[in-house]
N, C-alpha and C positions, 0 to 999 in steps of 0.2 A: 339096372337101378343102382344109383350111388348111395353109399352108406352115409347117414347123417353124422357130421362131426360133432363130438361132444364139446360143449362150451364150458370154459373154465375162466373164472375171475381170479386174478392175482392182485393182492393188495399189499404193498410195502412202500415205505417212504424212502427207501434206498433205490434210486433210479437205475443204478448199474446192476444191482442184484435182480431187480425187476426185469431188466432187459435180457439178462443171461437166462433167467428161469423161463421167461416167455419164449425165447428161442428154443430152449430145450423141450418145452412142452409142445410147441408147434411141430418139432421134429417127431414127436410121439403121436401126432395126429389130432391134436386138440385145436379148437378155435379159441384164441386167447383174447381176453379183455383185461387191460391193466389199469390200475388206479393207484395213485400215491397218497390218497386221503379218503376219509370216510364218506364225504359228500359225493365224490366221483364214483366210489364203489356202489353206493346206494342207487345212484342214477343208472349206472350200468346194469345193476341187478333188476331194476324196474323195466328197462328197455329190452332186455334179453332174457329168455328163459334159460337160466344157467344150470348146468349139471353139477359143477364143482366150484368151490371157492377155496383159495389158500390165502389166509390173512396173517399178517404179522401182528404179534401181540402188542408191540410198542410202536404206535404210529406217532408222527411228529406232534399233532395237536389233539389226539384222542387215543382211546384205548381200543385195542383189537377185540376185547371182550364186549365192549359196548357195541361195536360194529357187528360182531357175531350175533348178539341178541337182536339187533335191528334187521340183519339179513335173514335170520330165522323167522322173524315176524313177517317179512315181505314174502318169503318163499320157503315153505317147509320141505320141499323136495330137493333142495340144493344140499349136497354133502359138503360140509365145511371142515377144513383142517386149519388148526392154529399152529403157526410156525414162529419160533422165537429164539432169540439169543439170550433172553433173560428168563430162563425157565425156573419154575418153582412148583412144588407140589400143590400149593394153594391155587395158583393160576391154572394148573392142569385140571384140577378137580372142578374149578369154576367153569372152565371152557367146556368140559364134558357135560356138566349140569345144564349149561346154556344151549347145548345141542351140537357141539362139535363132534365129528366122528372120530377124531384123533387129535393128538397134540405132539408136535415134534420139536426137538431142539436143533437150532442151527449150529454148525453147518449141516445141511442135508441136501443131497443131490436130487435130481428129478425122479430117479427110480425109487429112492426112499420115500419121497413124497407120494408117488403113485401107490406104492405098497401100503402106506398109511391110509390113504384115501379109500383104497379097495378093501381095507381091513385084513391085509395079508401079513402084517407084523404081529408077532406073538411075544408076549412077555416071557413065555417059557424058553424062547430061544436066546434071550439075553442073559449074560452072566451077572450074577449078583456078587457085588464086591464084598470081600471078607473084611475089609477095613471100614470102620465107621466114618461117616462124613466129618469133615473138619469143623472146628468151631466157627470159622468164617462162613462155611456153607450153611450150618445150622442157623447162624444169625440171619443170613440172607433169606432162608426159608421162613423164619419167624417174622421178619419184616414184611415179606410178601403176604403172609397169612393175615397179619394185622391190617395191612393196607387193603386187602380184600374185604375184611370186616368193616372197614371205614369207607367202603365204596370208592376207593381211589383218592380220598381226601388226604393230602400229605400233611396238612396242619393237624387234623384230628389224629392221624396215625402217629405223628411225632408226640403229641400229648399222651396218647395211649402207651407209647413206648417209653415215655419219660426222657426224651432227648430233644435237642434243639432242632427246629425245622430245617435249617441249613445243613446240619450234620446228616439228617435223614436224606435230604435231597442229594448230597454228595454220595451217600451210600447207594442210592437208587440209580445214579448215573453210571456206577461201576458195573462191569460185567460180573455175573456171579462166579464164584469159585466152583470148579467142576466137582471136587471131592471134599 
C-alpha cells in the first residue's frame, strides 16, 4: 500500500521563488499546488483537500492576511504558515490570531519552513539581542501596527500617523530594517 502524499499550497507573487520552493518541497515528498494570487489560491483550496499552506504576506493585489482568513474559513484543517520579507510584530500577532500556525521571515529555506509548519521551532532556541532595535525598525513596527488597526487602508493610516499618504506609501515599499 502506497502512502498518501501530503498536499501543500504555496502562494507567492514571485514566480521564481515559487518555482524554487515548489521544487524543494516536491523533493521532500509533498504534492504541490502553486498560486501567484488570492483567487487562484482559493480555487486550489476548494478543489483539493490541502494539508498545508505557505502564503506570502504581501501579494501583488491583496494581503496574505486576508487570504489567510479566507483559507481558514474554507478549511479549518489546513495548517497555514505566513512567510514574509516585510515582517513586523503587528502582522505576526494578527497572522496568529487569524489561525496561522507560525510566521516566518524571508529568507527561509524549505527545512525552516517545514520546522515552522510542524511546530518544531522554539523561541527558547533563538538568541535575544542585547542591542535595542533601531529607530528605523521601531518606526517600521509602529507603521505596521497602525496599518493593521486601519485594516490595511493606507490613506486612513497616513491620517492616523500625521503624514502624507505618498510618504507612507514610500515607507511601505521599502524592506524593513533588520535591527
